[in-house]
Each structure stands twice: as structure tokens, then as C-alpha cells.
C-alpha positions, 0 to 999 in steps of 0.5 A, spaced: 138 654 340 144 660 341 142 661 348 143 653 349 150 653 346 152 659 349 150 656 356 154 650 354 160 654 352 159 658 359 159 651 363 165 648 359 169 655 360 167 654 368 169 647 368 176 648 364 177 654 369 176 650 375 180 644 372 186 649 371 185 651 378 186 644 381 192 643 377 195 649 379 193 647 387 195 640 387 200 639 381 196 633 378 195 631 370 189 635 367 185 629 366 185 628 373 183 635 375 178 635 369 174 630 372 175 632 379 173 639 378 165 639 378 166 635 385 170 640 388 165 646 386 159 642 387 160 640 394 166 645 396 171 640 398 176 642 402 182 638 400 188 642 403 190 636 407 191 632 400 197 636 398 201 633 404 198 626 403 200 625 396 207 627 397 208 621 402 214 617 400 213 610 397 212 605 399 205 608 402 198 605 404 192 610 403 187 608 408 180 611 406 174 610 410 169 609 405 163 613 407 160 615 400 159 612 393 163 618 391 169 617 395 173 613 390 172 618 385 175 623 389 181 619 391 182 617 384 182 624 382 187 626 387 192 621 389 198 619 384 197 616 378 201 610 380 197 608 386 193 601 386 186 602 388 182 596 391 175 598 389 169 595 392 164 591 387 160 597 386 165 602 385 169 597 380 162 596 376 158 602 376 158 605 369 158 612 372 165 611 375 168 608 369 172 615 367 175 615 374 177 608 374 181 610 368 185 615 372 189 609 375 190 602 376 184 598 380 183 591 382 176 589 385 176 587 392 170 585 397 172 587 404 168 581 407 174 577 405 181 577 407 185 579 401 191 575 398 197 579 400 203 577 396 202 581 390 200 587 394 207 586 398 211 586 392 207 592 389 209 596 395 216 593 396 217 596 389 216 603 391 209 602 390 202 606 393 196 602 395 189 605 396 185 601 401 177 603 402 175 600 409 168 600 411 165 606 415 165 602 422 167 604 429 166 597 432 168 592 427 166 585 429 172 580 429 170 578 422 171 585 420 177 586 424 181 581 419 181 587 414 185 591 419 190 585 420 191 584 413 193 591 412 197 591 418 201 585 415 202 587 408 204 594 411 209 591 416 212 586 411 213 592 406 215 597 411 210 601 408 207 608 411 200 609 413 196 615 411 189 615 413 184 619 410 177 621 412 172 625 408 168 629 413 160 630 411 161 624 406 156 620 410 150 626 409 151 626 401 145 622 397 151 617 395 152 615 403 153 608 404 150 609 411 142 608 412 138 614 412 136 613 420 144 614 422 145 620 417 141 625 415 141 627 407 143 633 404 144 634 396 150 639 397 154 638 404 160 641 405 166 636 404 172 636 408 178 631 407 182 630 413 189 626 413 194 624 418 202 624 416 205 618 414 207 613 419 209 606 419 206 600 423 213 600 427 212 607 429 205 607 431 207 601 435 213 605 438 209 611 440 204 607 444 209 602 447 210 595 443 208 591 449 202 594 449 199 594 442 199 589 436 200 592 429 192 591 427 190 595 433 195 600 432 192 601 425 185 601 428 187 606 433 190 610 427 184 610 423 180 612 429 185 618 430 183 621 423 176 621 424 177 625 431 181 630 427 176 631 422 171 633 427 175 635 433 177 642 430 178 648 435 171 650 437 168 652 443 162 648 446 157 653 444 160 652 437 160 645 437 152 644 439 150 650 434 154 646 429 150 640 431 144 644 430 145 646 423 148 639 421 142 635 424 136 640 424 134 645 428 128 642 429 130 635 431 129 633 438 135 634 442 134 633 450 128 631 454 126 631 462 121 629 466 119 637 467 119 640 461 118 634 456 122 635 449 126 640 447 129 641 440 136 644 438 133 651 436 129 651 443 135 650 447 139 655 444 134 660 444 133 659 451 141 659 452 141 666 448 136 669 452 139 667 459 146 669 456 143 676 455 142 676 463 148 673 465 153 678 461 151 683 466 152 678 473 160 679 473 166 680 468 167 675 462 172 670 464 170 669 471 168 662 474 160 662 475 158 656 479 152 652 477 148 648 482 143 644 478 140 637 477 140 634 470 135 637 467 133 641 460 134 648 464 141 646 467 143 645 460 140 651 457 143 655 463 150 652 462 150 654 454 148 661 456 154 661 461 158 659 455 155 664 450 156 669 455 164 668 456 163 665 463 167 659 465 162 654 469 163 650 475 159 645 476 157 644 484 156 638 488 149 639 492 150 632 495 156 632 499 154 637 504 155 645 506 163 644 508 165 641 501 161 646 497 164 652 501 171 649 499 169 649 492 167 656 492 173 658 495 178 653 491 175 656 484 174 663 487 166 663 485 163 670 487 156 668 483 152 662 483 146 660 479 141 655 481 133 654 482 129 655 487 124 649 485 130 645 485 132 647 492 126 646 495 124 639 492 131 637 494 131 640 501 137 643 500 136 650 504 142 649 508 146 649 502 143 656 500 144 658 507 152 656 507 153 659 500 149 666 502 154 666 509 160 667 504 157 673 501 157 669 494 151 672 490 146 667 488 142 668 481 135 665 481 133 662 474 126 664 476 127 671 477 131 671 471 125 668 467 120 674 470 125 679 467 125 676 460 120 680 455 117 678 449 122 682 445 128 678 449 125 672 446 124 675 439 132 677 439 134 670 442 130 667 436 133 671 431 140 670 434 141 663 437 146 661 432 151 666 435 155 666 442 154 673 445 162 673 447 168 670 443 171 665 447 178 661 445 177 653 445 184 652 448 182 656 454 178 654 460 171 652 459 168 648 466 171 647 472 169 640 475 170 638 482 173 631 484 169 627 488 173 628 494 173 620 496 180 621 498 180 628 501 178 635 499 175 636 492 180 639 487 178 643 482 179 640 475 180 645 470 178 643 463 178 647 456 173 647 450 178 642 447 179 638 452 172 636 453 170 636 445 176 631 444 174 626 449 167 627 446 170 625 439 174 620 442 168 616 445 164 617 438 170 614 434 170 608 439 163 607 441 157 606 435 152 612 436 147 614 431 141 618 430 136 612 432 139 612 439 137 615 445 141 616 451 138 615 458 142 620 463 142 619 470 148 621 472 149 628 475 152 634 471 157 635 477 160 628 475 164 629 469 162 622 466 155 625 466 157 632 463 161 630 458 158 623 456 151 624 459 150 631 456 155 634 451 156 628 447 149 626 445 148 634 444 154 634 439 153 627 436 146 628 434 143 623 439 137 624 443 138 624 451 133 623 456 135 627 463 133 624 469 135 628 476 137 623 480 141 616 479 138 614 486 131 613 484 132 605 484 124 604 482 123 610 478 128 610 473 126 603 470 119 606 470 122 612 466 126 607 461 120 603 460 116 609 458 122 613 454 125 607 451 132 609 451 138 605 447 144 607 451 144 607 459 150 610 463 151 609 470 156 606 476 156 599 479 152 601 485 147 604 480 146 598 475 146 593 481 140 598 484 136 598 478 137 590 477 134 589 483 128 593 482 126 593 475 122 588 471 126 584 465 122 588 460 124 595 463 130 595 460 129 591 453 130 597 449 137 598 451 143 596 446 148 598 450 150 600 458 156 603 460 159 603 467 164 607 470 167 611 476 168 604 480 169 597 479 164 593 476 162 587 480 161 580 478 155 579 481 152 586 477 154 583 471 151 576 472 144 580 474 144 584 468 146 578 463 141 574 466 135 579 467 136 583 461 140 579 457 145 585 456 153 585 458 155 591 462 161 595 458 166 597 463 170 603 462 175 607 466 176 614 467 178 620 471 176 627 472 183 630 469 181 626 463 175 629 461 173 624 463 174 617 459 180 614 458 178 607 456 172 603 455 170 596 453 166 596 446 160 591 444 165 588 439 172 589 443 172 587 450 175 583 455 173 580 461 176 583 467 179 589 463 176 596 463 177 596 455 182 599 451 185 606 451 182 612 447 185 613 440 190 619 441 192 617 448 199 615 450 200 610 456 207 610 460 208 605 466 212 607 472 215 601 476 212 600 483 216 596 488 213 590 490 209 589 484 211 584 479 206 586 474 204 592 471 206 599 474 203 606 475 199 609 470 201 616 466 197 618 461 198 623 455 193 626 450 188 631 448 183 630 453 188 631 459 186 637 463 189 644 463 190 644 470 188 643 477 186 648 483 186 647 490 184 650 496 191 652 499 192 656 492 185 659 490 183 661 483 190 659 481 191 653 476 197 649 476 197 647 469 200 640 466 206 642 462 204 641 454 206 634 452 207 632 459 204 625 462 199 626 468 200 621 473 193 617 474 195 614 481 192 608 479 196 601 478 195 597 472 197 592 467 196 592 460 196 586 455 198 586 448 192 588 445 192 594 449 186 592 454 187 595 461 187 591 467 186 596 474 190 593 480 188 599 484 189 606 486 196 607 489 194 609 495 189 603 496 195 598 496 198 595 502 205 592 503 204 585 506 210 581 507 214 585 502 209 585 497 204 590 494 197 587 496 191 591 492 185 592 497 181 591 491 183 584 491 181 583 498 174 586 496 173 582 490 175 576 494 169 578 499 164 580 494 165 573 491 163 570 497 158 575 499 155 578 492 149 581 495 153 585 500 157 591 500 165 590 502 170 595 503 178 594 505 182 599 508 189 599 512 191 601 519 198 602 522 200 597 527 207 599 531 209 592 531 207 589 525 206 595 520 200 595 515 194 591 517 188 590 512 181 591 515 175 590 512 168 593 513 162 588 511 154 589 511 154 581 511 151 580 518 155 574 520 162 576 516 168 573 519 175 572 517 175 565 518 169 565 512 174 569 508 180 564 509 176 558 507 174 561 501 181 564 499 183 556 500 178 554 495 180 559 490 187 558 491 188 565 493 194 568 497 194 568 504 196 575 503 190 578 501 186 576 507 184 581 512 186 582 519 180 584 522 172 584 519 167 589 522 160 589 521 157 595 519 150 597 516 152 600 510 158 602 506 159 610 506 158 612 499 158 619 495 152 621 491 156 618 484 156 611 487 163 612 489 166 609 496 167 615 501 174 613 503 175 619 508 169 616 512 171 609 511 177 611 515 174 615 520 169 609 521 175 604 522 178 609 527 172 609 531 171 601 531 178 600 532 178 604 538 171 601 541 174 594 540 181 596 543 
């Protein structure tokens, strides 16, 4: 009995000591500190962010992303006593939460219903504080989104500041509100409270541009930003993958390909660690090493191995020919390249290898490295897979991804660890992913969309991925989808159209989401996927300089004809363009914008983007009040006809609408007498200007969008990523014009 009493007294002493420490740290009353102390000790809560949050001047609305049943207990303990908490039915009635409810004023509220705002507005106008618990939803439907509208309305009427709060790790607790299939359970996950500085709705709208965003969307984006802040802590790519392995379980299947099958996080990181010990001696840390590999397990192992060894990885495009490859080597000053003999032989890429060897660039073959690996190496790798061999800085270069070269010589886009991981978490805050998902990655790793969203996002977010080596296998990919049963597919309009023509309806029946980027999605492609697979393609927009995704339509937030809304944390600016009556030239700022760019005329030198500066995208866009972006075309792809700027994309859209089963591309030529003239290339055997003119009259389109000439071609030249090769298009038009002269 004495022992039991002693233990109870010891526990009480520890409890009291912890309570007094909390009182000293947060300046809260003893009763709040006493109830909060066991939560802080048991789950090792990092609550530093709350010190500033509670000091926000009233009126203020604390918006807490409700991830677990224990969240209200934490907030009732830490927020000021005069805060009015709007509790869900469970929290308002649960017996175990009764002591916590006594810490502040509370009212019961069901988030499925829009609440009456007059009482709350009066409370806030009287210098009050309000805590609202919103469901943990990345893609709320229109009914759920009413909650954001209601809060935004109250905040606007009362001129209250908004402080979003997000508890990282809460979704993994036994008290999690998320299904077990979406979040693994742990008894004692570390909890970290994240909060953003207080801002009014007016300030949030002003930061983006009031004309581009409504109050509700500004609030929605702000809540997404705190989610991003919670996860996008300064880390290297290797650390982010390692942390995911520890979070979701080292034995969890992470990646899969057609050669080696499934690979767990542990197996992937062991392979990376073993390879890193070989890469560490091939050159100096910080050097840029080329990687010429397809989308496969071995490629990601080699990439993470290079990251562990402290090397910047340059993903090399093996589809554009020796000239572009050699240009890339020169631009990034690459002296060593990693590749696979099996890949070179299977892809018949020997001419590329010969061109690379002719430059004096050293080629390291993975097959040779494997022969050097001993049993001891494997044991060491298995024991040390959690640790990188070389310390890297998140703000420093991680990868070099070369632009497509569709408009000229490829540029080397330099992306830091922070750039890429910011884009990963921006995507996770806009699109719903879960542990139940499986992503089919067909885009190559040298394509920034394929690298960030197709490969790294699944690894970091705990989503399984199936890596397929080539997007051009239009018959094999539907078969692979039928067998592997993915839920998410990424691609381009060209690839989606190709798969739709060859696939059976059941091949893609497992998909719940298909995201298209890199090029505009044609109406015919949308129709094919909607009718054949019952799935709406979600079009997005990006550029390599943005790591690469800038905006995307989601399942619940989409607008036909747009490329979606900007990712959270990005700020747009439109520059007026002469001759344009709507929209302007888009400039962007955000954490995912590149460090800088390397060009062939200044090898190895990074032309950096000044901190906080805007990047000129070169795209002409319009943005509506909901923040949806409508692409009008590239600045380089406009023609000035009759004093007006005419988008060549609108010319192509007119022709595509008339001939949906064929490819069209428009360009311009200079006429000494008439100025710019529009020329259209079409694969339609009997395409004519007269046919387009009649179609334009039926649709009521302006005569200014009519092409001056139409040339019939066997195919429209494209890059391996599906983008149109405009350099080749211009050469073709020059030759065709000379022949027709």
C-alpha cells in the first residue's frame, strides 16, 4: 500500500511540476496548465507556435483543422479563457472532455449546417475571440465549402483577424478522426502545433489581389497554407523520404516497376545508401551528376543515392537526340553521368552514349557498381539506411531539370530541396491523397511533372506508386493499369488521348483521379474519357521553373476551360499586354519558384531569381474572381492581326473543334507587305481554310482567328513529353512555304 501511495504522490508531483512549467511557458492559469500538462508530456507536444497565436489582438478567429478528438482539449487548454469555442457534437457531449469544456465558453455546433452569424459577429465586434474547428478536408465539396463562406462572412463583418492552426501528427493518434486506411495509428506520435500570423480577410485578399479571389477562397487558401507550413519544414529530399519511411513504416511497399516488382521504403533506402558509398568517390560533393535513366525502381534508388552522397542530380532527356543531350551536359558542366547498360541496349540509345563519351564525360554504369557491392556493404547499408552520407542544406540546389526545348535550346532549371518539397506539400494541400491510393507514373523523371508529382510526392506522402518506363506504350499502359489497379494517373493530353483510343472501358476502372498537365487538354480528349471511363480529366498548369505545378482543378473545385486555382502560398501579378482586352502576362511568386537558371552561353553559372521577386512565366492568362486561371496562350504564341493580339491556341482550338480526331498546330510567318500571317499545320488529309471559315461562322468566331494558309502534314512534331516541338514546326513551315512559293 505504501508503494502505491508513493507512486501516486510521485506521479502527482511530476504532474504538478509539468503544470507549473506550462504556466511559466505560456502564461496561462493553473487550471488550464494542470489539464494540459499530461497531454504535453505524453505526446511531447511542440507548442511554441501558440505563444504568438494567443497574443493576437482581438477580434480574432482561431480556425483549427480538426484532426483528432483530442484537438479541442489542447486548444481549450492553451487559448485564452475568453475564447468562445464552437464544438462538434461529440466534443460537446463526451464525458472525458467535461473538465476541458469548463476552461472556456463553449457552444455546440454541427459543421454540416451553416451557423447563424449575428451572435458571433456581435461577440467578435466586442473584442471577442472565437475558435472554430473545421473538418480535415483537402477537397471540400460545395456543401462543405459553405462553412468557409460563413466564417469569411463573419470575419469580414467584424473585421476579425484569422489565425489558422494545424496539429501535425494528430491524424495518427488513436483518437484520429480519419479512417485507419488513410492514416496509420500510433499510441504516442509526436505532436507539433503550427499557426500562422493573424491577418484579416481584407489583408489576405489584398496579398493575392482582390480581383482574383473571393473572401471564402482567401480563407480556404490560408487554411491550406498552415497545413503546408506544418509539413514543409526545411529538409533535404533524402530526409523527407526517410521521415516518410519512419512515419508510414519502413516495411510499407513504396514503389513498384515492371522489372524488379515491389520495393519497400527500407529496401529503397538501403539500396540508395549502398550506391551512395560508391557515388561518394566519383567526384566532389556539390558537383552536378547526370542521371540518364527511365522511370524505374533503380532510377529512384540511384537518385536518392546521389542525394545521400551530396551530389546535385541533373535528369537528362534521352529522347531529344545527341545534340540536346550534349548541350545539357555543357550547360550544367556535367563531368560524370550515371546510367544503365540494360536501359541503353533496350532503348537503342547507343548513339547517345557515343556522343557523351566523345565529350570526355565519364559514364558510371550501375551494373558495374553492383558487381563491386559486397555482403559487408549490404550489411552496412541495412544498418545505416536512415542517415545520409553527406550533409546537405535545404536551401541549396538539389536537382537540375532541363526545359523541354520546345521553343529553343534547353535551359537548366535549378531547383532546391525546399522548392521541390514545397511543391509536394502544396499539391498535398490541394489534392486528396491517402495511404489507400496507388499512383501510376508514366511520365519520365526528366520531366519535372513526372519527377515531383509522379515520383517524389508519392514517396513523401505515403502513396504507393507504379513506375512505368515509357508513356508512349499506348497499348501496354492500359494493360498495366488493369493489372496494377492504380487510383491516380498523371499524363498529358497527347498520352491520355492515346490511351483512350486503345484501352477497354475496364482498364481504368480503378481510377478515381486523372490529372493532365504540360499541354492544353482538348475537348475531344475530355469527351473520350468521360464517355469511355466515366472520369473527368483534371487539368492543371505548371512550368519547370515552378517545380513544376502552379494550379490544378480538383474533383470538387474545377471550372471547365480553366487550369484550376493557384496553389496555396503563390501570389500572381498580371502585366498589361498591348492589344489584349482581357487578362495579361502572368508573373508569379512562391516558395516553389526555382533558385535560378543555367544557359548554354554561361555554363555552370546560376542566374538566380532575387528573393521575393516575381517570375515572368511568359504566359498570357485571365483570372476570374474565384481565382481560376484561363490560359490564353504563350506570349511568344500570339499574332498581332488587325491591331489585336490573337492567340494561336484559339486558332488551334477552332481547328480541333472541327477535326477532333486529327492534330493541328498554328504558327506565324512574317509577310513584308501584310505583317504577321497565321499558318496552320493539320493531319486532316482534306483540311482547308474554307472549311475552317465556315465552322468559324457557325460558332460566331472572329475572322481574325482564321489561318491564312493550311498545310497538310503526316504528323505534328512532338517531344517525348507530348509537348509540340515548336522549333521543328517553324522549320517545317519554312520548308513548306518555300516549296509553295
